[in-house]
C-alpha positions as CSV (number, residue, x, y, z in Angstrom):
1,X,-15.0,-12.5,18.1
2,X,-18.6,-11.8,18.8
3,X,-21.2,-12.0,16.8
4,X,-22.4,-8.6,16.4
5,X,-18.9,-7.9,15.2
6,X,-19.0,-10.6,12.6
7,X,-22.0,-9.3,11.2
8,X,-20.7,-5.7,10.8
9,X,-17.8,-7.4,9.1
10,X,-19.7,-9.7,6.9
11,X,-22.2,-6.0,6.2
12,X,-19.4,-4.2,5.2
13,X,-17.4,-6.5,2.7
14,X,-21.0,-7.6,1.3
15,X,-20.1,-11.6,2.3
16,X,-22.0,-14.1,4.8
17,X,-21.2,-14.0,8.4
18,X,-20.1,-17.7,8.5
19,X,-17.3,-16.8,5.8
20,X,-16.1,-14.3,8.3
21,X,-16.0,-16.4,11.4
22,X,-14.2,-19.5,9.6
23,X,-11.5,-17.0,8.0
24,X,-10.5,-15.5,11.4
25,X,-11.0,-18.9,12.9
26,X,-8.5,-19.7,10.5
27,X,-6.4,-16.7,10.9
28,X,-6.6,-17.3,14.9
29,X,-5.1,-20.8,14.2
30,X,-2.2,-19.2,12.6
31,X,-3.0,-19.7,9.0
32,X,-1.5,-16.8,6.5
33,X,-3.6,-14.8,4.0
34,X,-2.1,-16.9,1.1
35,X,-2.8,-20.6,2.6
36,X,-6.2,-19.7,3.2
37,X,-6.8,-18.5,0.1
38,X,-5.3,-20.9,-1.6
39,X,-6.0,-23.9,0.4
40,X,-9.1,-23.5,2.5
41,X,-11.6,-22.5,-0.4
42,X,-14.2,-24.7,1.4
43,X,-13.9,-23.2,4.7
44,X,-14.2,-19.4,3.3
45,X,-16.4,-20.0,0.9
46,X,-13.7,-19.4,-1.8
47,X,-12.9,-15.9,-1.0
48,X,-10.0,-14.5,-2.5
49,X,-6.9,-13.2,-0.6
50,X,-7.8,-9.2,-1.1
51,X,-11.3,-10.2,0.9
52,X,-9.2,-12.5,3.2
53,X,-6.7,-9.5,4.4
54,X,-9.6,-7.1,4.5
55,X,-11.1,-9.5,7.0
56,X,-7.8,-9.9,8.8
57,X,-7.2,-6.0,9.1
58,X,-11.1,-5.4,10.1
59,X,-11.0,-8.3,12.9
60,X,-7.6,-6.2,14.1
61,X,-9.5,-3.0,14.2
62,X,-12.2,-4.4,16.3
63,X,-9.6,-6.0,18.2
64,X,-8.0,-2.4,19.4
65,X,-11.7,-1.1,20.0
66,X,-12.3,-3.7,22.3
67,X,-9.3,-3.0,24.2
68,X,-9.8,0.3,24.6
69,X,-13.4,-0.4,25.8
70,X,-11.8,-1.7,28.0
71,X,-9.8,1.5,29.1
72,X,-12.8,3.8,29.0
73,X,-14.7,0.9,31.5
74,X,-12.3,0.9,34.1
75,X,-11.2,4.8,34.1
76,X,-15.1,5.4,34.5
77,X,-15.2,2.9,36.8
78,X,-12.6,4.0,39.4
79,X,-14.4,7.7,39.0
80,X,-17.5,5.5,40.8
81,X,-19.7,7.1,37.8
82,X,-20.3,3.4,35.7
83,X,-24.2,2.9,36.1
84,X,-25.3,-0.2,34.1
85,X,-26.9,1.6,31.6
86,X,-23.4,3.0,30.7
87,X,-21.6,-0.2,31.0
88,X,-24.3,-1.9,28.8
89,X,-24.1,1.2,25.8
90,X,-20.0,1.0,26.4
91,X,-19.9,-2.7,25.8
92,X,-22.3,-2.3,22.9
93,X,-20.3,0.2,21.0
94,X,-18.5,-0.7,17.8
95,X,-18.1,2.7,16.3
96,X,-14.6,4.1,17.9
97,X,-16.1,8.0,17.0
98,X,-19.1,7.2,18.9
99,X,-17.1,5.4,21.8
100,X,-14.9,8.7,22.5
101,X,-18.0,11.0,22.5
102,X,-19.3,8.6,25.3
103,X,-15.9,8.7,27.4
104,X,-15.4,12.5,26.6
105,X,-17.3,13.7,29.9
106,X,-15.3,11.5,31.7
107,X,-11.9,11.8,30.1
108,X,-9.2,12.9,32.5
109,X,-8.4,16.5,30.9
110,X,-5.8,19.4,31.9
111,X,-7.5,22.0,34.0
112,X,-9.8,24.2,32.2
113,X,-11.7,27.0,32.1
114,X,-14.7,25.1,33.4
115,X,-12.6,23.1,36.0
116,X,-11.8,26.7,37.7
117,X,-15.3,27.6,37.3
118,X,-16.6,24.4,39.3
119,X,-13.9,25.2,41.9
120,X,-15.0,28.1,42.3
121,X,-18.7,26.7,43.4
122,X,-20.4,28.0,40.1
123,X,-21.9,24.8,38.8
124,X,-25.1,25.4,40.5
125,X,-25.4,28.6,38.7
126,X,-24.8,27.2,35.4
127,X,-27.4,24.2,35.9
128,X,-29.8,26.8,36.9
129,X,-29.1,29.3,33.4
130,X,-29.3,26.1,31.2
131,X,-32.7,25.3,32.1
132,X,-33.9,28.9,30.8
133,X,-36.5,29.3,33.4
134,X,-35.8,32.4,35.6
135,X,-35.7,36.2,34.0
136,X,-32.8,37.5,35.8
137,X,-29.6,35.2,35.9
138,X,-27.9,38.3,37.4
139,X,-29.8,38.4,40.1
140,X,-29.2,34.6,40.6
141,X,-25.4,35.7,40.4
142,X,-25.2,37.9,43.3
143,X,-25.6,34.9,45.7
144,X,-22.4,33.6,44.2
145,X,-20.1,36.5,44.8
146,X,-17.1,36.1,47.4
147,X,-13.6,37.0,47.7
148,X,-12.5,35.0,44.6
149,X,-15.3,36.2,42.6
150,X,-16.0,39.8,42.9
151,X,-18.6,40.8,40.0
152,X,-22.0,39.4,38.5
153,X,-20.1,39.4,35.3
154,X,-17.4,37.0,36.6
155,X,-19.6,34.7,38.4
156,X,-21.8,34.5,35.0
157,X,-18.9,34.1,32.8
158,X,-17.3,31.1,35.0
159,X,-20.8,29.7,34.5
160,X,-21.3,29.8,30.6
161,X,-17.6,28.0,30.6
162,X,-19.2,25.5,32.4
163,X,-22.0,25.2,30.2
164,X,-19.7,26.0,26.9
165,X,-17.8,22.6,28.5
166,X,-21.2,20.9,28.8
167,X,-22.3,21.7,25.5
168,X,-19.1,20.4,23.3
169,X,-19.2,17.3,25.4
170,X,-22.8,16.8,24.5
171,X,-23.5,13.4,21.8
172,X,-25.8,15.3,19.7
173,X,-24.2,18.7,19.6
174,X,-21.1,17.0,18.6
175,X,-23.1,15.3,15.9
176,X,-24.8,18.3,14.3
177,X,-21.4,19.7,14.3
178,X,-19.8,16.6,12.1
179,X,-22.9,16.8,10.1
180,X,-22.0,20.4,9.0
181,X,-18.4,19.1,8.2
182,X,-19.4,16.4,6.1
183,X,-21.8,18.7,4.1
184,X,-20.0,21.6,3.7
185,X,-16.4,21.8,5.1
186,X,-13.6,23.9,2.9
187,X,-9.5,22.7,3.1
188,X,-7.8,26.0,3.0
189,X,-4.2,26.9,2.6
190,X,-2.2,30.1,3.0
191,X,1.3,30.8,2.8
192,X,3.2,31.8,6.1
193,X,4.3,35.7,5.3
194,X,8.1,35.8,4.9
195,X,7.9,32.3,3.2
196,X,7.3,33.0,-0.3
197,X,10.8,32.6,-1.5
198,X,11.8,29.1,0.3
199,X,8.0,27.9,-0.5
200,X,8.1,28.2,-4.4
201,X,7.2,24.6,-5.0
202,X,3.9,25.4,-3.1
203,X,3.1,28.4,-5.3
204,X,-0.7,26.3,-6.2
205,X,-1.5,26.5,-2.7
206,X,-0.2,30.0,-1.5
207,X,-4.0,30.9,-1.2
208,X,-6.2,28.0,-2.1
209,X,-10.0,27.1,-0.7
210,X,-11.9,24.1,-1.8
211,X,-14.7,21.6,-0.4
212,X,-13.0,19.1,1.5
213,X,-14.9,15.9,0.0
214,X,-13.7,16.9,-3.7
215,X,-10.3,17.5,-3.0
216,X,-8.2,14.7,-4.3
217,X,-5.4,12.6,-2.2
218,X,-2.7,14.0,-3.7
219,X,-3.8,17.7,-3.3
220,X,-4.3,17.2,0.5
221,X,-1.2,15.5,0.6
222,X,1.0,18.0,-1.1
223,X,-0.8,21.0,1.5
224,X,-0.3,18.7,4.4
225,X,3.3,18.5,3.6
226,X,3.6,22.3,3.0
227,X,2.4,22.5,6.8
228,X,4.4,20.2,8.0
229,X,7.3,21.7,6.1
230,X,6.4,25.1,8.3
231,X,5.4,26.9,4.3
232,X,1.5,26.5,4.5
233,X,-1.2,27.0,7.4
234,X,-4.4,24.7,6.7
235,X,-7.3,24.6,7.8
236,X,-10.5,22.4,7.5
237,X,-13.8,24.0,8.5
238,X,-17.3,24.9,7.0
239,X,-18.6,28.3,7.4
240,X,-19.6,28.9,10.9
241,X,-23.0,30.2,10.4
242,X,-24.8,27.2,9.9
243,X,-23.4,25.0,12.4
244,X,-23.6,27.8,14.9
245,X,-27.5,28.1,14.0
246,X,-28.1,24.3,14.5
247,X,-26.7,24.4,17.8
248,X,-28.2,27.9,19.0
249,X,-31.8,25.6,18.0
250,X,-30.9,23.0,19.4
251,X,-29.6,24.4,23.1
252,X,-32.2,27.6,23.3
253,X,-35.5,26.6,24.9
254,X,-36.8,29.8,25.8
255,X,-36.5,33.5,25.6
256,X,-35.4,35.1,28.4
257,X,-32.0,36.6,30.1
258,X,-30.9,33.0,30.7
259,X,-31.6,32.0,27.1
260,X,-28.9,35.0,25.9
261,X,-26.5,33.7,28.4
262,X,-26.8,30.1,27.1
263,X,-26.6,31.7,23.2
264,X,-23.6,33.2,24.4
265,X,-22.3,29.8,26.3
266,X,-23.4,28.6,22.4
267,X,-20.8,30.5,20.5
268,X,-17.9,30.4,22.5
269,X,-18.3,26.5,22.8
270,X,-18.5,26.4,19.1
271,X,-15.3,29.0,18.4
272,X,-13.4,27.6,21.2
273,X,-14.2,23.9,21.8
274,X,-15.9,22.2,19.2
275,X,-14.9,23.4,15.8
276,X,-10.9,23.2,16.8
277,X,-11.9,19.6,18.4
278,X,-13.9,18.5,15.1
279,X,-11.7,20.1,12.7
280,X,-8.4,18.1,14.5
281,X,-10.8,14.7,13.6
282,X,-11.8,15.7,10.0
283,X,-8.0,16.6,9.6
284,X,-7.1,13.1,10.7
285,X,-9.9,11.4,9.0
286,X,-9.5,13.2,5.5
287,X,-5.8,12.5,5.8
288,X,-6.0,9.2,7.0
289,X,-8.5,8.7,3.7
290,X,-6.0,10.0,1.7
291,X,-3.2,8.0,3.1
292,X,-5.5,5.1,2.2
293,X,-5.5,6.1,-1.5
294,X,-2.3,7.0,-1.8
295,X,-0.8,3.6,-0.1
296,X,-3.4,1.9,-2.4
297,X,-2.0,3.4,-5.8
298,X,1.5,2.6,-4.2
299,X,0.4,-1.1,-3.6
300,X,-1.3,-2.0,-7.0
301,X,1.8,-0.1,-8.6
302,X,4.1,-2.7,-6.6
303,X,2.1,-5.6,-7.3
304,X,2.2,-5.1,-11.3
305,X,6.1,-4.6,-10.5
306,X,7.2,-7.6,-9.0
307,X,4.7,-9.5,-11.3
308,X,6.2,-8.2,-14.4
309,X,7.4,-10.4,-17.3
310,X,10.6,-12.8,-16.3
311,X,12.7,-13.9,-18.9
312,X,13.7,-16.8,-16.9
313,X,17.1,-18.7,-16.4
314,X,19.0,-17.1,-19.3
315,X,22.7,-16.4,-19.5
316,X,22.5,-12.6,-19.2
317,X,24.8,-9.5,-20.2
318,X,23.7,-6.8,-17.7
319,X,24.9,-2.8,-18.3
320,X,24.7,-0.1,-15.9
321,X,25.5,2.8,-18.5
322,X,27.2,5.7,-17.9
323,X,29.5,8.6,-19.9
324,X,32.4,9.8,-18.1
325,X,32.8,6.7,-15.7
326,X,31.9,4.6,-18.3
327,X,29.4,1.7,-18.7
328,X,29.8,-1.4,-15.7
329,X,29.3,-4.7,-17.8
330,X,28.7,-7.9,-15.9
331,X,28.1,-11.9,-17.0
332,X,25.9,-13.8,-15.7
333,X,24.9,-17.6,-15.5
334,X,21.7,-19.2,-15.6
335,X,21.1,-18.9,-12.0
336,X,22.4,-15.2,-11.5
337,X,25.8,-15.6,-10.4
338,X,28.6,-13.5,-11.8
339,X,31.0,-14.7,-13.7
340,X,32.7,-11.8,-15.4
341,X,33.0,-7.8,-14.6
342,X,34.4,-5.0,-16.4
343,X,34.1,-1.3,-17.8
344,X,33.7,-0.4,-21.1
345,X,33.9,3.4,-22.5
346,X,31.6,3.9,-25.8
347,X,30.7,7.3,-25.0
348,X,32.3,10.9,-24.5
349,X,34.1,11.5,-23.1
350,X,36.5,8.7,-23.9
351,X,34.4,7.7,-26.8
352,X,36.5,4.2,-27.1
353,X,33.8,2.7,-29.5
354,X,36.3,0.1,-31.3
355,X,37.6,-1.2,-27.8
356,X,34.3,-1.5,-26.4
357,X,32.3,-3.4,-29.2
358,X,35.2,-5.9,-29.2
359,X,35.3,-6.6,-25.4
360,X,30.7,-7.0,-25.6
361,X,31.3,-9.4,-28.7
362,X,33.8,-11.3,-26.8
363,X,31.9,-11.5,-23.5
364,X,28.7,-12.2,-25.4
365,X,30.7,-15.3,-27.5
366,X,32.9,-16.6,-24.4
367,X,30.1,-16.5,-21.4
368,X,27.1,-18.0,-23.9
369,X,25.3,-14.9,-23.3
370,X,21.1,-14.9,-24.5
371,X,20.4,-11.8,-23.7
372,X,21.4,-8.3,-22.6
373,X,19.9,-5.9,-20.1
374,X,20.4,-2.2,-20.2
375,X,19.5,-0.2,-16.8
376,X,17.1,2.8,-18.1
377,X,19.4,5.9,-16.6
378,X,21.9,7.8,-17.6
379,X,23.1,7.1,-21.2
380,X,20.7,4.3,-21.7
381,X,19.5,5.2,-25.0
382,X,22.9,5.5,-26.3
383,X,24.1,2.8,-24.8
384,X,21.1,0.7,-26.2
385,X,21.8,2.0,-29.8
386,X,25.2,1.2,-29.5
387,X,24.6,-2.5,-28.5
388,X,22.1,-3.0,-31.0
389,X,24.6,-2.3,-34.1
390,X,26.8,-5.0,-33.0
391,X,26.8,-8.2,-34.8
392,X,27.0,-11.5,-32.7
393,X,27.6,-15.2,-33.9
394,X,23.9,-15.9,-32.5
395,X,20.4,-13.8,-31.6
396,X,20.9,-11.8,-29.1
397,X,17.9,-9.9,-27.3
398,X,18.2,-6.4,-25.7
399,X,16.2,-5.3,-23.0
400,X,15.7,-1.7,-21.3
401,X,15.5,-2.5,-17.3
402,X,14.1,-0.4,-15.0
403,X,16.6,0.2,-12.8
404,X,14.9,2.0,-9.8
405,X,16.4,1.1,-6.5
406,X,19.4,-1.0,-7.8
407,X,21.6,1.7,-6.2
408,X,19.8,1.7,-3.0
409,X,20.3,-2.2,-3.4
410,X,23.8,-1.8,-4.4
411,X,24.6,0.0,-1.0
412,X,22.9,-2.4,1.4
413,X,23.6,-4.8,3.7
414,X,22.3,-7.9,1.5
415,X,24.6,-6.8,-1.4
416,X,27.4,-6.6,0.7
417,X,26.6,-10.0,2.0
418,X,26.1,-11.4,-1.6
419,X,29.0,-9.3,-3.2
420,X,31.7,-8.4,-0.4
421,X,34.9,-8.2,-2.5
422,X,33.2,-5.9,-5.2
423,X,32.0,-2.4,-5.2
424,X,28.5,-0.7,-5.6
425,X,28.9,-0.4,-9.4
426,X,29.1,-4.1,-9.5
427,X,26.3,-5.2,-7.4
428,X,24.2,-2.7,-9.5
429,X,25.0,-4.2,-12.8
430,X,24.3,-7.7,-11.4
431,X,20.8,-6.1,-9.9
432,X,20.0,-5.1,-13.4
433,X,20.5,-8.2,-14.9
434,X,18.9,-10.2,-12.5
435,X,15.5,-8.1,-12.8
436,X,15.5,-9.3,-16.1
437,X,15.9,-12.6,-15.3
438,X,13.2,-12.5,-12.3
439,X,12.1,-9.6,-11.2
440,X,10.0,-10.5,-8.4
441,X,13.0,-12.6,-6.8
442,X,15.6,-9.4,-7.1
443,X,13.1,-6.5,-6.0
444,X,12.2,-8.6,-2.8
445,X,15.9,-7.5,-1.8
446,X,14.8,-4.0,-1.7
447,X,13.1,-1.6,0.4
448,X,9.8,-1.2,-1.3
449,X,9.5,2.3,-0.9
450,X,13.3,2.6,-2.7
451,X,11.4,1.1,-5.8
452,X,10.0,4.3,-7.1
453,X,6.5,3.5,-8.0
454,X,4.8,5.4,-5.2
455,X,2.8,8.4,-4.6
456,X,3.5,10.6,-1.4
457,X,5.1,7.6,-0.1
458,X,6.9,10.0,2.8
459,X,4.0,12.0,3.3
460,X,2.0,8.6,4.6
461,X,1.4,6.5,7.5
462,X,4.6,4.7,7.7
463,X,3.4,1.6,9.5
464,X,0.5,1.3,7.5
465,X,2.2,1.9,4.2
466,X,5.1,-1.0,5.7
467,X,2.3,-3.2,6.5
468,X,0.5,-2.7,2.7
469,X,3.5,-2.9,1.3
470,X,4.5,-6.0,3.0
471,X,1.7,-8.1,2.1
472,X,1.6,-7.0,-1.8
473,X,4.9,-8.7,-1.6
474,X,3.9,-11.4,0.4
475,X,1.0,-12.3,-1.6
476,X,3.0,-12.1,-5.1
477,X,5.5,-14.4,-3.8
478,X,3.2,-16.7,-3.0
479,X,0.8,-16.5,-5.9
480,X,4.3,-17.3,-8.3
481,X,5.8,-20.1,-6.0
482,X,9.3,-20.4,-5.4
483,X,11.7,-23.1,-6.4
484,X,12.9,-24.4,-3.0
485,X,16.3,-25.4,-4.5
486,X,17.6,-21.6,-5.9
487,X,15.1,-19.1,-4.0
488,X,17.2,-17.0,-1.9
489,X,16.3,-16.1,1.7
490,X,15.1,-13.0,0.8
491,X,12.4,-14.3,-1.5
492,X,12.2,-17.2,1.1
493,X,11.1,-15.3,4.0
494,X,8.0,-14.4,2.0
495,X,6.6,-17.2,1.7
496,X,3.5,-18.3,4.0
497,X,4.6,-19.8,7.1
498,X,8.1,-19.1,6.9
499,X,10.0,-16.0,7.9
500,X,13.8,-14.7,8.4
501,X,14.4,-17.6,10.6
502,X,13.2,-20.6,9.0
503,X,14.2,-19.2,5.5
504,X,17.9,-18.7,6.8
505,X,17.5,-22.4,8.0
506,X,16.4,-23.5,4.5
507,X,19.5,-22.0,2.6
508,X,22.2,-23.5,5.8
509,X,20.3,-27.1,4.8
510,X,20.6,-26.5,1.4
511,X,24.3,-25.7,1.6
512,X,25.4,-28.5,4.2
513,X,23.0,-31.5,2.6
514,X,22.4,-30.4,-1.2
515,X,19.6,-30.0,-3.0
516,X,15.9,-31.1,-1.5
517,X,14.5,-33.8,-3.6
518,X,11.1,-33.8,-2.5
519,X,8.6,-31.4,-0.2
520,X,8.7,-34.4,2.5
521,X,12.4,-33.5,2.9
522,X,11.3,-30.4,4.3
523,X,10.5,-31.6,8.1
524,X,14.3,-31.9,8.5
525,X,15.0,-28.7,8.2
526,X,15.6,-26.8,11.7
527,X,12.5,-25.6,13.5
528,X,10.4,-26.5,10.6
529,X,7.1,-27.3,13.0
530,X,4.0,-29.5,11.6
531,X,2.4,-25.7,10.9
532,X,5.2,-24.4,9.3
533,X,5.3,-27.0,7.0
534,X,1.3,-27.0,6.3
535,X,1.5,-23.3,5.7
536,X,4.9,-23.3,3.5
537,X,4.6,-26.8,1.4
538,X,2.4,-25.7,-1.6
539,X,4.1,-22.6,-2.4
540,X,7.7,-24.2,-2.7
541,X,8.4,-25.7,-5.7
542,X,11.0,-28.9,-6.9
543,X,11.8,-29.1,-10.5
544,X,13.0,-32.6,-11.1
545,X,12.3,-33.9,-7.8
546,X,11.3,-37.5,-6.6
547,X,7.7,-36.6,-6.9
548,X,6.5,-34.7,-9.7
549,X,3.5,-33.2,-7.5
550,X,6.4,-31.3,-5.7
551,X,6.6,-29.1,-8.9
552,X,3.0,-28.1,-8.7
553,X,0.7,-25.7,-6.5
554,X,-1.0,-28.7,-5.3
555,X,-0.7,-29.3,-1.7
556,X,1.0,-32.4,0.1
557,X,-2.2,-33.1,2.3
558,X,-3.8,-33.4,-1.1
559,X,-1.2,-35.8,-2.9
560,X,-3.8,-38.8,-1.9
561,X,-6.4,-37.3,-3.9
562,X,-4.0,-37.1,-7.2
563,X,-2.9,-40.7,-6.3
564,X,-6.5,-42.5,-6.5
565,X,-7.3,-40.1,-9.3
566,X,-4.2,-41.9,-11.3
567,X,-5.3,-45.7,-9.9
568,X,-8.9,-45.2,-10.7
569,X,-7.6,-44.0,-14.3
570,X,-5.3,-46.9,-14.6
571,X,-1.8,-44.9,-14.6
572,X,1.0,-43.2,-13.0
573,X,1.0,-39.5,-11.1
574,X,3.5,-38.9,-13.9
575,X,1.3,-39.7,-16.7
576,X,-1.5,-38.1,-15.3
577,X,1.0,-35.0,-15.2
578,X,2.1,-35.3,-18.6
579,X,-1.2,-36.2,-20.4
580,X,-4.2,-33.4,-20.8
581,X,-6.6,-36.1,-22.2
582,X,-6.1,-38.3,-19.4
583,X,-6.3,-35.3,-16.7
584,X,-9.9,-34.5,-18.7
585,X,-11.5,-37.7,-17.9
586,X,-11.2,-36.9,-14.1
587,X,-14.5,-37.1,-12.7
588,X,-14.0,-34.4,-9.6
589,X,-17.3,-35.0,-7.9
590,X,-16.4,-38.6,-7.2
591,X,-13.7,-37.1,-4.9
592,X,-15.5,-34.7,-2.8
593,X,-15.8,-35.5,0.5
594,X,-15.2,-34.7,4.3
595,X,-13.1,-30.9,3.9
596,X,-12.3,-31.5,0.3
597,X,-14.7,-30.0,-2.2
598,X,-15.3,-29.0,-6.0
599,X,-12.9,-25.7,-5.4
600,X,-10.2,-27.6,-4.4
601,X,-10.8,-30.5,-6.8
602,X,-11.2,-28.1,-9.6
603,X,-7.7,-26.5,-8.4
604,X,-5.9,-29.5,-8.3
605,X,-7.2,-30.3,-11.8
606,X,-5.9,-27.0,-13.2
607,X,-2.7,-28.0,-11.6
608,X,-3.0,-31.2,-13.5
609,X,-3.1,-29.9,-16.8
610,X,-0.7,-27.1,-16.4
611,X,1.8,-28.0,-13.4
612,X,3.4,-25.2,-11.9
613,X,2.4,-22.6,-14.3
614,X,4.0,-19.3,-13.7
615,X,0.9,-16.9,-13.7
616,X,3.2,-14.0,-15.2
617,X,2.9,-13.0,-18.9
618,X,5.6,-13.7,-21.4
619,X,8.4,-10.9,-21.6
620,X,8.5,-8.4,-24.7
621,X,11.1,-6.6,-26.4
622,X,10.6,-3.3,-26.0
623,X,12.2,-0.1,-28.5
624,X,12.2,3.4,-28.1
625,X,11.9,5.8,-31.1
626,X,15.0,6.1,-33.4
627,X,16.6,9.5,-33.6
628,X,14.8,10.5,-29.8
629,X,17.2,11.3,-27.0
630,X,16.7,14.1,-25.5
631,X,13.5,16.9,-24.9
632,X,14.8,19.0,-27.8
633,X,14.2,16.0,-29.9
634,X,10.4,16.0,-29.3
635,X,8.1,17.6,-31.4
636,X,4.4,18.4,-30.2
637,X,1.8,16.1,-32.5
638,X,4.2,13.5,-32.8
639,X,3.3,9.7,-32.1
640,X,6.5,7.7,-30.3
641,X,6.2,4.5,-28.2
642,X,6.7,4.8,-24.6
643,X,6.8,2.5,-21.5
644,X,4.4,3.2,-18.2
645,X,6.8,3.5,-15.1
646,X,4.5,4.9,-12.8
647,X,0.8,5.6,-12.0
648,X,-0.7,7.8,-9.7
649,X,-4.3,9.2,-8.8
650,X,-3.9,11.9,-11.5
651,X,-2.5,9.7,-14.6
652,X,0.5,7.7,-16.0
653,X,4.1,8.3,-16.3
654,X,5.7,7.0,-19.4
655,X,9.5,6.6,-20.4
656,X,9.5,8.0,-24.1
657,X,13.4,7.4,-23.9
658,X,14.6,10.8,-23.4
659,X,15.3,10.8,-19.5
660,X,12.4,12.8,-18.5
661,X,9.4,10.8,-18.4
662,X,6.1,12.1,-19.6
663,X,2.6,12.6,-18.1
664,X,-0.3,11.4,-19.5
665,X,-3.2,13.2,-17.1
666,X,-6.2,10.8,-16.2
667,X,-8.1,13.2,-18.7
668,X,-5.7,12.5,-21.7
669,X,-6.1,8.6,-21.0
670,X,-9.4,8.1,-22.8
671,X,-12.3,9.5,-24.7
672,X,-14.6,8.8,-22.1
673,X,-14.7,9.9,-18.2
674,X,-12.4,7.5,-15.9
675,X,-11.6,7.8,-12.1
676,X,-9.0,5.0,-11.9
677,X,-5.9,5.4,-14.9
678,X,-5.6,1.8,-13.7
679,X,-8.5,1.4,-15.5
680,X,-6.3,2.0,-19.0
681,X,-2.6,1.2,-18.0
682,X,-1.0,-1.1,-16.1
683,X,3.0,-0.6,-15.3
684,X,5.4,-1.7,-18.1
685,X,2.6,-1.6,-20.6
686,X,4.1,-0.7,-23.9
687,X,2.0,2.3,-25.2
688,X,1.7,4.5,-28.4
689,X,1.6,8.2,-26.9
690,X,1.0,11.3,-28.8
691,X,3.3,14.4,-27.3
692,X,1.0,17.1,-26.3
693,X,3.3,19.8,-25.1
694,X,7.4,19.7,-24.2
695,X,8.2,22.6,-21.6
696,X,11.9,22.3,-21.9
697,X,12.8,25.0,-18.9
698,X,10.3,23.0,-16.0
699,X,11.3,19.4,-17.8
700,X,7.6,18.7,-18.3
701,X,6.3,16.6,-21.2
702,X,2.5,16.1,-21.5
703,X,1.4,13.0,-23.6
704,X,-1.9,11.7,-24.8
705,X,-3.7,8.7,-25.6
706,X,-6.5,10.1,-27.0
707,X,-6.8,9.2,-30.9
708,X,-3.8,6.9,-30.9
709,X,-4.5,3.7,-32.3
710,X,-2.9,1.1,-29.9
711,X,-0.9,-1.4,-32.0
């Protein structure tokens, strides 16, 4: 990548040029974002994973721009119009919009009005008129009359068509119009006549108009969805008076009959060519901006969901609750393996409470259950109340688990492969139990779009959405690290440097050879080359392995440093890891040399103090308010507990235990102005909320945090 591009990326991100250069070099060498941000801090100047990812994405955009330049140069050269000046300008252009403006006059186009006029020989007349030197264009037009052009007006009309195209292809003119679109474009939507009834859900947008720059992403995406479904007509444009005035002043240089012809061409060019073209450009740019915002919301929600607190390896009884079909119950061991499954019917219509109670307490005893997970869907509250009333022989913690996407998992090829002999209800209940143990390990099996934490996810650019969510999953998995001996192939797939084939090969190796005893043993896995090993090893943990460092985030390439530290302190690596006092005695500057600097050494010391530390918080039991089971139980003004289950640009949705989530609008999140709900709330956060409004017919609950003291 050339220096100019490096400079643009550095200025864009507010970092140094050498940080960009070194990061791009590492990416080109096959290094992943998690590996670079964790193990190459000296090369990048300690850039975090977000900055590394931004460099990667901008690098890819400029690579695409360079390819586009090659196409543009080739096309213009084939037309024999590529001058040295034009070539130089294209090669030194780093703005995609500017590049397309430069290319526009040379771009192959369909047969236009101007093309037809040129074919009729009217270009010389257009050239004379645009100079605005003569006073009688009609007289001049007479010399262009022939069998094809029968009147003076026909000749002048053709000349104006040519001038209109010149105006529309003029870079400065296009920038004049762009400036006015930027300053004053309005987005408007109108209902298509006759569609009023079908489009009822878009009623807010039947006659909507607001400045484009003030239109929030969720509103723009809603209008575009209505347009896509054939209910709304959406436009993006400024009042034409201002851009037309600027264009007229720019192109009119005289005050004669030719000037009047040019003025007519300016109006035609704006209305017929420029306004539609720039409108398309701004519609695309505003949609892209709205997509980016919506994808950003989705990505942040997904990150928070993936990094939700795990209960850890416990024996779990999981319940997928229901009424008529009963509650599906499964018992899982510490590794999430299915031990037992059956149905209970504690609710109407069967209401076999005694039998259900007996079965549950028996399973808790028989399978040495340590915690109960209940899905938060239908009959969740009633099931939770029933389970908590039972008496057990030992303490049992009860958790309500978000089951979004569990049904998608249960019907997926992944679930069929894991549990071929069981139906979807068993698989769904297993997924709920495993989510309590380790949300990250279970959620990676589900398409992120099905997890239910997005905003307009079906309306945004799907490729961009997939790339963003895949990056979030990859960064989350590697931030936590995985147990090499228990991780599924789906989890291993996201580890830096692996991918589907190597993940499967690791699982196959484990099945054939037993548990891994060391990271070094990874090198025996089929197709595990030096590069893949380098990228992956630091993120794979082996609890109880031969080398204690194999259960830490210390990379094998740095083991010799830790071994030297231990020798200098007169102890073994095992002792160094187990004794904080010893670790605090290390003089880090003594080991800084070559490519190893203080950033890496500080990370090593942190790992020695807390090896294999899980960055996720400890899990807490959440309890809904007693006696609140449906919207009818809510009273305006009451303060009740809730748990955040989705965050959007306009507020946060909170589960308060009545099946319908309530909305805390962004204006109700705090007593001060906030621009992003994430400033105040996080996914799965436990809150106290005040019920502001209950609209039972529309199934809407308005909540507020204002004036509510949080515990």
